[in-house]
Backbone as JSON Lines, residues from 0, in Angstrom:
{"i":0,"aa":"M","n":[118.58,106.6,105.6],"ca":[118.1,107.1,106.69],"c":[117.04,106.06,107.7]}
{"i":1,"aa":"R","n":[117.53,106.0,108.88],"ca":[116.93,105.11,109.75],"c":[115.59,105.97,110.32]}
{"i":2,"aa":"T","n":[114.44,105.09,110.47],"ca":[113.17,105.95,111.08],"c":[112.83,105.33,112.31]}
{"i":3,"aa":"E","n":[112.38,105.77,113.16],"ca":[111.7,105.28,114.38],"c":[110.46,104.74,114.33]}
{"i":4,"aa":"A","n":[110.24,103.66,115.12],"ca":[108.84,103.03,115.19],"c":[108.09,103.82,115.77]}
{"i":5,"aa":"P","n":[106.8,104.01,115.19],"ca":[105.7,104.92,115.83],"c":[105.4,104.59,117.29]}
{"i":6,"aa":"L","n":[105.03,105.54,117.99],"ca":[104.88,105.03,119.56],"c":[103.54,104.7,119.58]}
{"i":7,"aa":"L","n":[102.51,104.79,118.83],"ca":[101.32,104.58,119.15],"c":[101.05,102.9,118.42]}
{"i":8,"aa":"A","n":[101.98,102.44,117.68],"ca":[102.1,101.22,117.29],"c":[103.52,100.6,116.71]}
{"i":9,"aa":"P","n":[104.27,100.32,118.03],"ca":[105.58,100.0,117.58],"c":[105.99,98.79,116.79]}
{"i":10,"aa":"I","n":[104.94,97.97,116.56],"ca":[104.94,97.04,115.74],"c":[105.19,96.98,114.36]}
{"i":11,"aa":"F","n":[105.11,98.44,113.94],"ca":[105.28,98.97,112.46],"c":[106.72,99.4,112.36]}
{"i":12,"aa":"R","n":[107.34,99.31,111.26],"ca":[108.7,99.47,111.19],"c":[108.72,101.14,111.07]}
{"i":13,"aa":"S","n":[107.71,102.0,110.62],"ca":[108.01,103.46,110.8],"c":[106.51,104.04,110.83]}
{"i":14,"aa":"D","n":[106.59,105.26,111.4],"ca":[105.34,105.92,111.24],"c":[104.52,106.15,109.97]}
{"i":15,"aa":"G","n":[105.61,106.48,108.8],"ca":[104.98,106.34,107.43],"c":[104.19,105.24,107.19]}
{"i":16,"aa":"Q","n":[104.93,103.9,107.51],"ca":[104.18,102.71,107.08],"c":[102.8,102.7,107.76]}
{"i":17,"aa":"A","n":[102.84,102.91,109.23],"ca":[101.58,102.84,110.12],"c":[100.5,103.68,109.31]}
{"i":18,"aa":"R","n":[100.98,104.84,108.88],"ca":[99.82,105.82,108.22],"c":[99.23,105.3,107.05]}
{"i":19,"aa":"L","n":[100.31,104.9,106.27],"ca":[100.09,104.13,105.0],"c":[98.99,103.04,105.05]}
{"i":20,"aa":"L","n":[99.3,102.32,106.04],"ca":[98.27,101.01,106.2],"c":[96.93,101.45,106.67]}
{"i":21,"aa":"S","n":[97.15,102.39,107.55],"ca":[95.69,102.72,108.12],"c":[94.79,103.5,106.98]}
{"i":22,"aa":"V","n":[95.39,104.4,106.01],"ca":[94.82,105.01,105.15],"c":[94.44,103.69,104.06]}
{"i":23,"aa":"L","n":[95.21,102.84,103.75],"ca":[94.84,101.66,102.72],"c":[93.69,100.76,103.46]}
{"i":24,"aa":"L","n":[93.83,100.55,104.72],"ca":[92.9,99.55,105.28],"c":[91.55,99.79,105.82]}
{"i":25,"aa":"L","n":[91.59,101.3,105.97],"ca":[90.37,101.95,106.51],"c":[89.53,102.75,105.4]}
{"i":26,"aa":"S","n":[90.2,103.12,104.46],"ca":[89.52,103.72,103.48],"c":[88.74,102.93,102.46]}
{"i":27,"aa":"P","n":[87.18,103.26,102.3],"ca":[86.65,102.41,101.03],"c":[87.25,102.49,100.04]}
{"i":28,"aa":"G","n":[87.13,101.61,98.87],"ca":[87.55,101.67,97.62],"c":[89.04,101.73,97.36]}
{"i":29,"aa":"E","n":[89.48,102.34,96.11],"ca":[90.82,102.22,95.69],"c":[91.28,103.53,95.76]}
{"i":30,"aa":"L","n":[92.73,103.76,95.87],"ca":[93.3,105.29,95.93],"c":[94.46,105.07,94.88]}
{"i":31,"aa":"S","n":[94.91,106.07,94.28],"ca":[96.01,106.14,93.31],"c":[97.0,106.38,94.38]}
{"i":32,"aa":"L","n":[98.33,106.46,93.86],"ca":[99.6,106.41,94.67],"c":[99.65,107.93,95.09]}
{"i":33,"aa":"V","n":[99.4,108.72,94.47],"ca":[99.3,110.16,94.65],"c":[98.15,110.35,95.76]}
{"i":34,"aa":"E","n":[97.15,109.8,95.71],"ca":[96.06,110.09,96.69],"c":[96.51,109.62,98.12]}
{"i":35,"aa":"L","n":[97.11,108.45,97.87],"ca":[97.61,107.75,99.1],"c":[98.74,108.48,99.85]}
{"i":36,"aa":"A","n":[99.65,108.97,99.06],"ca":[100.76,109.6,99.65],"c":[100.02,110.84,100.26]}
{"i":37,"aa":"D","n":[99.17,111.64,99.75],"ca":[98.7,112.68,100.18],"c":[97.9,112.49,101.62]}
{"i":38,"aa":"R","n":[96.93,111.38,101.57],"ca":[96.05,111.25,102.66],"c":[96.78,110.72,103.81]}
{"i":39,"aa":"A","n":[98.1,109.92,103.56],"ca":[98.8,109.37,104.54],"c":[99.93,110.57,104.86]}
{"i":40,"aa":"N","n":[99.91,111.62,104.43],"ca":[100.94,112.59,104.71],"c":[102.66,111.85,104.56]}
{"i":41,"aa":"V","n":[102.75,111.34,103.5],"ca":[104.1,110.69,103.37],"c":[104.46,111.39,101.78]}
{"i":42,"aa":"A","n":[105.8,111.16,101.79],"ca":[106.44,111.44,100.16],"c":[106.04,110.44,99.29]}
{"i":43,"aa":"Y","n":[105.74,111.05,97.94],"ca":[105.57,109.7,97.02],"c":[106.37,109.02,97.06]}
{"i":44,"aa":"P","n":[107.64,108.96,96.75],"ca":[108.71,107.95,96.88],"c":[108.53,106.91,98.18]}
{"i":45,"aa":"T","n":[108.14,107.54,99.34],"ca":[107.82,106.7,100.34],"c":[106.73,105.73,100.15]}
{"i":46,"aa":"A","n":[105.54,106.23,99.73],"ca":[104.38,105.53,99.29],"c":[104.72,104.58,98.22]}
{"i":47,"aa":"H","n":[105.2,104.87,97.31],"ca":[105.83,103.75,96.27],"c":[106.43,102.78,96.74]}
{"i":48,"aa":"R","n":[107.42,102.8,97.42],"ca":[108.16,101.76,98.14],"c":[107.64,100.99,98.86]}
{"i":49,"aa":"E","n":[106.56,101.46,100.0],"ca":[105.74,100.9,100.78],"c":[104.62,100.2,100.2]}
{"i":50,"aa":"V","n":[104.04,100.45,99.18],"ca":[103.25,99.7,98.65],"c":[103.87,98.69,97.82]}
{"i":51,"aa":"A","n":[104.97,98.86,97.21],"ca":[105.8,97.65,96.56],"c":[105.76,96.59,97.39]}
{"i":52,"aa":"R","n":[106.25,96.76,98.76],"ca":[106.3,95.71,99.72],"c":[105.06,95.0,100.31]}
{"i":53,"aa":"L","n":[103.84,95.91,100.29],"ca":[102.74,95.51,100.54],"c":[102.2,94.72,99.39]}
{"i":54,"aa":"L","n":[102.61,95.09,98.44],"ca":[102.01,94.0,97.02],"c":[102.71,92.76,97.24]}
{"i":55,"aa":"D","n":[104.1,92.69,97.65],"ca":[104.66,91.46,97.58],"c":[104.07,90.68,98.46]}
{"i":56,"aa":"A","n":[103.82,91.03,99.95],"ca":[103.02,90.3,100.7],"c":[101.43,89.95,100.65]}
{"i":57,"aa":"A","n":[101.09,90.55,99.39],"ca":[99.44,90.34,98.95],"c":[98.88,90.93,99.93]}
{"i":58,"aa":"I","n":[99.05,91.97,100.94],"ca":[98.37,92.6,101.62],"c":[97.5,93.72,101.07]}
{"i":59,"aa":"V","n":[97.7,94.14,99.76],"ca":[97.16,95.16,99.05],"c":[97.11,94.53,97.48]}
{"i":60,"aa":"I","n":[96.33,94.98,96.78],"ca":[96.02,94.78,95.29],"c":[96.4,96.05,94.55]}
{"i":61,"aa":"E","n":[96.55,95.83,93.14],"ca":[96.66,97.1,92.5],"c":[95.66,96.8,91.13]}
{"i":62,"aa":"R","n":[95.29,97.77,90.57],"ca":[94.5,97.88,89.38],"c":[95.16,98.95,88.41]}
{"i":63,"aa":"R","n":[95.16,98.77,87.36],"ca":[95.96,99.83,86.44],"c":[94.77,100.54,85.53]}
{"i":64,"aa":"V","n":[94.74,101.68,85.62],"ca":[93.63,102.47,84.51],"c":[94.73,103.55,83.95]}
{"i":65,"aa":"G","n":[95.15,103.27,82.67],"ca":[96.3,103.8,81.91],"c":[97.34,103.6,82.75]}
{"i":66,"aa":"R","n":[97.97,104.85,82.99],"ca":[99.16,105.1,83.87],"c":[99.0,105.18,85.21]}
{"i":67,"aa":"T","n":[97.77,105.19,85.36],"ca":[97.29,105.14,87.1],"c":[97.36,103.72,87.71]}
{"i":68,"aa":"R","n":[98.1,103.8,88.88],"ca":[98.02,102.46,89.82],"c":[96.84,102.73,90.76]}
{"i":69,"aa":"L","n":[95.85,102.1,91.05],"ca":[94.94,102.13,91.8],"c":[94.94,101.09,92.82]}
{"i":70,"aa":"I","n":[95.2,101.41,94.18],"ca":[95.73,100.69,95.15],"c":[94.6,100.21,96.11]}
{"i":71,"aa":"S","n":[94.16,98.91,96.74],"ca":[93.36,98.85,97.66],"c":[93.56,97.56,98.59]}
{"i":72,"aa":"A","n":[92.98,97.44,99.66],"ca":[93.36,96.44,100.51],"c":[92.81,95.11,99.74]}
{"i":73,"aa":"N","n":[93.6,94.04,100.19],"ca":[93.3,92.75,99.5],"c":[92.59,91.92,100.46]}
{"i":74,"aa":"L","n":[91.32,92.01,100.06],"ca":[90.16,91.4,101.11],"c":[90.44,89.96,101.22]}
{"i":75,"aa":"E","n":[91.12,89.29,100.24],"ca":[91.22,87.78,100.53],"c":[92.7,87.32,101.19]}
{"i":76,"aa":"S","n":[93.33,88.45,101.61],"ca":[94.43,88.26,102.32],"c":[94.1,87.7,103.83]}
{"i":77,"aa":"P","n":[94.54,86.88,104.7],"ca":[94.27,86.65,105.89],"c":[94.92,87.56,106.78]}
{"i":78,"aa":"L","n":[95.95,88.4,106.28],"ca":[96.67,89.56,107.03],"c":[95.84,90.67,107.26]}
{"i":79,"aa":"V","n":[94.86,90.88,106.46],"ca":[94.24,92.28,106.46],"c":[93.25,92.2,107.59]}
{"i":80,"aa":"P","n":[92.31,91.38,107.92],"ca":[91.53,91.65,109.18],"c":[92.22,91.88,110.32]}
{"i":81,"aa":"P","n":[93.5,91.15,110.77],"ca":[93.97,91.61,111.95],"c":[94.81,93.15,111.84]}
{"i":82,"aa":"L","n":[95.51,93.31,110.62],"ca":[96.12,94.46,110.51],"c":[95.36,95.66,110.49]}
{"i":83,"aa":"R","n":[93.99,95.44,109.76],"ca":[92.87,96.34,110.02],"c":[92.42,96.68,111.37]}
{"i":84,"aa":"E","n":[92.31,95.86,112.18],"ca":[92.05,95.83,113.63],"c":[93.07,96.64,114.32]}
{"i":85,"aa":"I","n":[94.42,96.13,114.19],"ca":[95.63,97.12,114.81],"c":[95.71,98.62,114.3]}
{"i":86,"aa":"A","n":[95.55,98.55,112.84],"ca":[95.41,100.17,112.37],"c":[94.31,100.97,112.78]}
{"i":87,"aa":"M","n":[93.16,100.44,113.01],"ca":[91.99,101.14,113.64],"c":[92.11,101.51,114.84]}
{"i":88,"aa":"I","n":[92.72,101.03,115.79],"ca":[93.21,101.37,117.24],"c":[94.35,102.15,117.34]}
{"i":89,"aa":"A","n":[95.51,101.9,116.61],"ca":[96.84,102.8,116.63],"c":[96.61,104.06,115.98]}
{"i":90,"aa":"T","n":[96.46,104.07,114.56],"ca":[96.62,105.4,113.88],"c":[95.3,105.44,113.25]}
{"i":91,"aa":"G","n":[94.34,104.86,113.47],"ca":[93.04,104.92,112.68],"c":[92.08,106.22,112.92]}
{"i":92,"aa":"P","n":[92.16,106.66,114.26],"ca":[91.5,107.73,114.32],"c":[91.36,108.98,113.59]}
{"i":93,"aa":"A","n":[92.64,109.24,113.06],"ca":[92.88,110.26,112.1],"c":[92.02,110.16,110.78]}
{"i":94,"aa":"V","n":[92.26,108.8,110.3],"ca":[91.75,108.46,109.06],"c":[90.23,108.56,109.05]}
{"i":95,"aa":"L","n":[89.69,107.93,110.12],"ca":[88.32,107.96,110.42],"c":[87.41,109.17,110.71]}
{"i":96,"aa":"L","n":[88.36,110.02,111.68],"ca":[87.67,111.32,111.69],"c":[87.65,112.1,110.62]}
{"i":97,"aa":"T","n":[88.73,112.1,109.56],"ca":[88.61,112.77,108.58],"c":[87.34,112.35,107.69]}
{"i":98,"aa":"Q","n":[87.38,111.11,107.55],"ca":[86.04,110.51,106.66],"c":[84.86,111.17,107.21]}
{"i":99,"aa":"E","n":[84.74,110.94,108.52],"ca":[83.49,111.31,109.14],"c":[83.15,113.11,109.06]}
{"i":100,"aa":"F","n":[84.23,113.68,109.37],"ca":[84.07,115.2,109.15],"c":[83.87,115.64,107.65]}
{"i":101,"aa":"E","n":[84.45,115.01,106.65],"ca":[84.26,115.25,105.43],"c":[82.66,115.65,104.96]}
{"i":102,"aa":"H","n":[81.91,115.03,105.77],"ca":[80.29,114.78,105.25],"c":[79.72,115.95,106.36]}
{"i":103,"aa":"I","n":[80.21,116.74,106.99],"ca":[79.62,117.66,107.93],"c":[79.79,119.06,107.52]}
{"i":104,"aa":"E","n":[78.57,119.65,107.05],"ca":[78.77,121.19,106.56],"c":[79.01,121.85,107.81]}
{"i":105,"aa":"G","n":[79.73,123.12,107.54],"ca":[80.21,123.92,108.42],"c":[81.21,123.79,109.31]}
{"i":106,"aa":"I","n":[82.34,122.87,108.91],"ca":[83.35,122.61,109.49],"c":[84.46,123.29,108.42]}
{"i":107,"aa":"E","n":[85.03,124.09,109.0],"ca":[86.45,124.9,108.54],"c":[87.43,124.09,108.44]}
{"i":108,"aa":"S","n":[87.93,123.68,109.7],"ca":[88.99,122.85,110.02],"c":[88.85,122.06,111.09]}
{"i":109,"aa":"A","n":[89.53,120.91,111.27],"ca":[89.52,120.18,112.29],"c":[90.92,119.47,112.44]}
{"i":110,"aa":"F","n":[91.42,119.21,113.75],"ca":[92.77,118.64,114.15],"c":[92.67,117.9,115.33]}
{"i":111,"aa":"L","n":[93.56,117.22,115.37],"ca":[93.72,116.37,116.57],"c":[95.13,116.94,117.44]}
{"i":112,"aa":"Y","n":[94.62,117.02,118.71],"ca":[95.68,117.75,119.75],"c":[95.8,116.76,120.82]}
{"i":113,"aa":"G","n":[96.55,117.25,121.81],"ca":[96.79,116.5,122.98],"c":[97.8,115.24,122.89]}
{"i":114,"aa":"S","n":[97.6,114.38,123.58],"ca":[98.55,113.26,123.85],"c":[98.6,112.31,122.57]}
{"i":115,"aa":"F","n":[97.27,112.12,122.08],"ca":[97.31,111.14,120.91],"c":[97.97,111.95,119.75]}
{"i":116,"aa":"A","n":[97.8,113.06,119.47],"ca":[98.68,113.67,118.58],"c":[100.26,113.89,118.98]}
{"i":117,"aa":"A","n":[100.56,113.97,120.08],"ca":[101.9,113.87,120.43],"c":[102.35,112.93,120.06]}
{"i":118,"aa":"R","n":[101.88,111.6,120.5],"ca":[102.46,110.45,120.1],"c":[102.48,110.18,118.63]}
{"i":119,"aa":"M","n":[101.75,110.45,117.94],"ca":[101.69,110.45,116.5],"c":[102.85,111.3,115.81]}
{"i":120,"aa":"H","n":[103.37,112.42,116.63],"ca":[104.22,112.95,116.22],"c":[105.61,112.41,116.87]}
{"i":121,"aa":"G","n":[105.63,111.41,117.54],"ca":[106.86,110.84,118.25],"c":[107.22,111.29,119.44]}
{"i":122,"aa":"V","n":[106.53,112.18,120.14],"ca":[106.72,112.53,121.6],"c":[106.61,111.69,122.5]}
{"i":123,"aa":"D","n":[107.67,111.29,123.12],"ca":[107.54,110.29,124.3],"c":[106.42,110.72,125.37]}
{"i":124,"aa":"G","n":[105.98,109.66,126.04],"ca":[104.94,109.68,126.92],"c":[104.08,108.37,127.18]}
{"i":125,"aa":"P","n":[103.18,108.41,128.17],"ca":[102.39,107.18,128.27],"c":[101.43,107.03,127.18]}
{"i":126,"aa":"A","n":[100.82,105.81,126.89],"ca":[99.94,105.72,125.79],"c":[98.85,106.36,126.01]}
{"i":127,"aa":"P","n":[98.34,107.0,125.25],"ca":[96.78,108.05,125.34],"c":[95.8,107.22,125.72]}
{"i":128,"aa":"N","n":[95.01,107.66,126.74],"ca":[93.54,107.29,127.21],"c":[92.48,107.62,126.21]}
{"i":129,"aa":"D","n":[92.84,108.82,125.62],"ca":[91.67,109.39,124.78],"c":[92.24,110.08,123.66]}
{"i":130,"aa":"I","n":[91.49,110.61,122.88],"ca":[91.48,111.35,121.71],"c":[90.99,112.55,121.68]}
{"i":131,"aa":"D","n":[91.62,113.8,121.6],"ca":[91.05,115.2,121.69],"c":[91.11,115.7,120.4]}
{"i":132,"aa":"V","n":[90.16,116.22,119.86],"ca":[89.83,116.76,118.35],"c":[89.24,118.19,118.62]}
{"i":133,"aa":"M","n":[89.67,119.04,117.8],"ca":[89.14,120.37,117.7],"c":[88.52,120.38,116.39]}
{"i":134,"aa":"V","n":[87.39,121.08,116.51],"ca":[86.47,121.35,115.47],"c":[86.43,122.79,115.09]}
{"i":135,"aa":"V","n":[86.53,123.42,114.28],"ca":[86.59,124.92,114.02],"c":[85.57,125.1,112.88]}
{"i":136,"aa":"G","n":[84.39,126.1,113.25],"ca":[83.57,126.49,112.13],"c":[82.18,126.45,113.11]}
{"i":137,"aa":"M","n":[81.12,126.54,112.2],"ca":[79.8,126.48,112.76],"c":[78.94,125.2,112.37]}
{"i":138,"aa":"P","n":[79.57,124.04,112.66],"ca":[78.84,122.8,112.18],"c":[77.59,122.57,113.2]}
{"i":139,"aa":"D","n":[76.67,121.48,112.76],"ca":[75.76,121.18,113.8],"c":[76.42,120.34,114.89]}
{"i":140,"aa":"P","n":[76.3,120.82,116.13],"ca":[77.13,120.23,117.14],"c":[76.71,118.39,117.12]}
{"i":141,"aa":"E","n":[75.33,118.34,116.89],"ca":[75.0,117.1,117.23],"c":[75.72,116.16,115.91]}
{"i":142,"aa":"S","n":[75.74,116.65,114.93],"ca":[76.5,115.9,113.86],"c":[77.84,115.56,114.08]}
{"i":143,"aa":"V","n":[78.58,116.43,115.0],"ca":[79.97,116.49,115.25],"c":[79.99,115.4,116.32]}
{"i":144,"aa":"Y","n":[79.21,115.46,117.51],"ca":[79.04,114.2,118.43],"c":[78.72,113.09,117.99]}
{"i":145,"aa":"Q","n":[77.99,112.78,117.11],"ca":[77.35,111.52,116.56],"c":[78.65,110.95,115.66]}
{"i":146,"aa":"A","n":[79.5,111.78,114.91],"ca":[80.51,111.35,114.23],"c":[81.47,111.0,115.32]}
{"i":147,"aa":"C","n":[82.06,111.61,116.14],"ca":[82.96,111.16,117.29],"c":[82.51,110.18,118.14]}
{"i":148,"aa":"N","n":[81.02,109.91,118.08],"ca":[80.59,108.57,118.82],"c":[81.09,107.32,118.13]}
{"i":149,"aa":"R","n":[80.65,107.53,116.6],"ca":[81.07,106.27,115.88],"c":[82.45,105.88,115.79]}
{"i":150,"aa":"V","n":[83.5,106.85,115.77],"ca":[84.57,106.7,115.66],"c":[85.3,106.26,117.17]}
{"i":151,"aa":"E","n":[84.73,106.55,118.16],"ca":[84.83,106.06,119.46],"c":[84.71,104.7,119.58]}
{"i":152,"aa":"D","n":[83.71,104.23,119.19],"ca":[83.25,102.85,118.98],"c":[84.03,102.03,118.31]}
{"i":153,"aa":"A","n":[84.63,102.43,117.11],"ca":[85.69,101.81,116.26],"c":[86.99,101.46,116.92]}
{"i":154,"aa":"V","n":[87.53,102.95,117.43],"ca":[88.89,102.61,117.75],"c":[89.12,102.37,119.59]}
{"i":155,"aa":"R","n":[87.67,102.2,120.01],"ca":[87.99,101.86,121.54],"c":[88.51,102.65,122.46]}
{"i":156,"aa":"R","n":[88.37,104.06,122.07],"ca":[89.02,105.17,123.1],"c":[88.02,106.19,122.94]}
{"i":157,"aa":"P","n":[87.92,106.8,124.18],"ca":[87.01,107.95,124.1],"c":[87.25,109.32,123.16]}
{"i":158,"aa":"V","n":[86.46,109.88,122.22],"ca":[86.91,110.78,121.4],"c":[86.19,112.06,122.02]}
{"i":159,"aa":"N","n":[87.03,113.26,122.37],"ca":[86.62,114.29,122.81],"c":[86.67,115.54,122.21]}
{"i":160,"aa":"P","n":[85.47,115.86,121.5],"ca":[85.49,117.17,120.51],"c":[85.35,118.4,121.38]}
{"i":161,"aa":"T","n":[85.8,119.23,120.76],"ca":[85.81,120.71,121.12],"c":[85.39,121.38,119.85]}
{"i":162,"aa":"I","n":[84.16,122.17,119.92],"ca":[83.77,122.94,119.01],"c":[84.01,124.38,119.22]}
{"i":163,"aa":"L","n":[84.6,125.22,118.25],"ca":[84.92,126.46,118.37],"c":[84.58,127.32,116.96]}
{"i":164,"aa":"T","n":[84.33,128.51,117.04],"ca":[84.19,129.32,115.87],"c":[85.71,129.89,115.64]}
{"i":165,"aa":"R","n":[85.73,130.28,114.46],"ca":[87.04,131.01,113.9],"c":[87.53,132.05,114.97]}
{"i":166,"aa":"A","n":[86.46,132.66,115.17],"ca":[86.73,134.02,116.03],"c":[87.02,133.49,117.75]}
{"i":167,"aa":"E","n":[86.39,132.45,117.89],"ca":[86.93,132.14,119.36],"c":[88.34,131.25,119.36]}
{"i":168,"aa":"M","n":[88.59,130.92,118.31],"ca":[89.93,130.43,118.03],"c":[91.01,131.48,118.32]}
{"i":169,"aa":"G","n":[90.68,132.75,118.12],"ca":[91.68,133.76,118.27],"c":[91.79,134.14,119.85]}
{"i":170,"aa":"D","n":[90.88,133.65,120.94],"ca":[91.02,133.91,122.16],"c":[92.61,133.71,122.57]}
{"i":171,"aa":"Q","n":[92.91,134.3,123.6],"ca":[94.23,133.99,124.14],"c":[94.28,133.35,125.41]}
{"i":172,"aa":"S","n":[93.15,132.43,125.51],"ca":[93.1,131.5,126.59],"c":[94.3,130.65,127.02]}
{"i":173,"aa":"G","n":[94.62,130.37,128.07],"ca":[95.42,129.23,128.59],"c":[95.55,127.99,127.73]}
{"i":174,"aa":"F","n":[94.31,127.53,127.59],"ca":[93.8,126.32,127.2],"c":[94.26,126.36,125.41]}
{"i":175,"aa":"L","n":[93.82,127.48,124.75],"ca":[94.08,127.57,123.55],"c":[95.89,127.77,123.22]}
{"i":176,"aa":"A","n":[96.32,128.46,124.08],"ca":[97.82,128.59,123.85],"c":[98.37,127.31,124.0]}
{"i":177,"aa":"T","n":[98.14,126.44,124.96],"ca":[98.61,125.19,125.07],"c":[98.31,124.27,123.64]}
{"i":178,"aa":"V","n":[96.94,124.36,123.15],"ca":[96.84,123.71,121.96],"c":[97.61,124.08,120.94]}
{"i":179,"aa":"R","n":[97.84,125.45,120.72],"ca":[98.76,126.02,119.61],"c":[100.11,125.64,119.98]}
{"i":180,"aa":"G","n":[100.54,125.6,121.05],"ca":[101.9,125.2,121.24],"c":[102.34,123.77,121.43]}
{"i":181,"aa":"G","n":[101.33,122.77,121.25],"ca":[101.53,121.32,121.27],"c":[101.51,120.78,119.92]}
{"i":182,"aa":"A","n":[101.48,119.58,119.96],"ca":[101.51,118.79,118.72],"c":[99.95,118.77,118.23]}
{"i":183,"aa":"V","n":[99.93,118.91,116.7],"ca":[98.55,118.73,116.26],"c":[98.66,117.87,114.99]}
{"i":184,"aa":"V","n":[97.44,117.15,114.53],"ca":[97.51,116.32,113.56],"c":[96.28,117.13,112.57]}
{"i":185,"aa":"P","n":[96.57,117.8,111.4],"ca":[95.54,118.39,110.74],"c":[94.6,117.06,110.14]}
{"i":186,"aa":"L","n":[93.23,117.46,110.24],"ca":[92.25,116.43,109.55],"c":[91.66,116.93,108.37]}
{"i":187,"aa":"I","n":[91.13,118.12,108.55],"ca":[90.52,118.98,107.59],"c":[90.69,120.56,107.53]}
{"i":188,"aa":"G","n":[91.01,120.99,106.43],"ca":[91.39,122.4,106.17],"c":[92.81,122.88,106.61]}
{"i":189,"aa":"E","n":[92.92,124.06,106.7],"ca":[94.26,124.56,107.35],"c":[94.08,124.97,108.81]}
{"i":190,"aa":"L","n":[95.18,124.84,109.52],"ca":[95.07,124.97,110.88],"c":[94.86,126.59,111.0]}
{"i":191,"aa":"P","n":[93.77,127.06,111.94],"ca":[93.2,128.13,112.19],"c":[94.28,129.2,112.62]}
{"i":192,"aa":"W","n":[95.46,129.17,113.2],"ca":[96.38,129.99,113.47],"c":[97.62,130.16,112.38]}
{"i":193,"aa":"G","n":[97.35,129.74,111.08],"ca":[98.14,129.87,110.03],"c":[99.25,128.71,109.84]}
């Protein structure tokens, strides 16, 4: 089965490869293959195959604990810093926002929407200028804005958060109808419309 190159970073062979690299290169510490596949939203066999390629290229390293393979970026590889930079800008916003939001109380769910999410789903269009993120729940707004500012600095694109309660998500406004009908990339929790 032939896969298309991701629209946000067509230098990668596939969208799955780009997501796996983003998770591996932008996450601190080690991940098991199961965790890696889950965080990158790829099938386990895809993660296994891509990790084998990355190990062969010495971009990642592995450590075994019993039967578990723990994978991490090879910080000695000269390829890791430039790949990390590309991953940060191309597909990193999802990884970084997830990491930031995991530490903020009151977030029930969060997801990307708009043009960045559409490109992540392979929808043709111009390169996105910004990143739209919806945060659902009752978090401290300042904590959300600060998290988005940190990610914005890292990915070099504006990050625009919208914070709504679960009740407000039930509104039938044109804006929310557009969000519900468009491409979304889940970050935390379940999508608020089922």
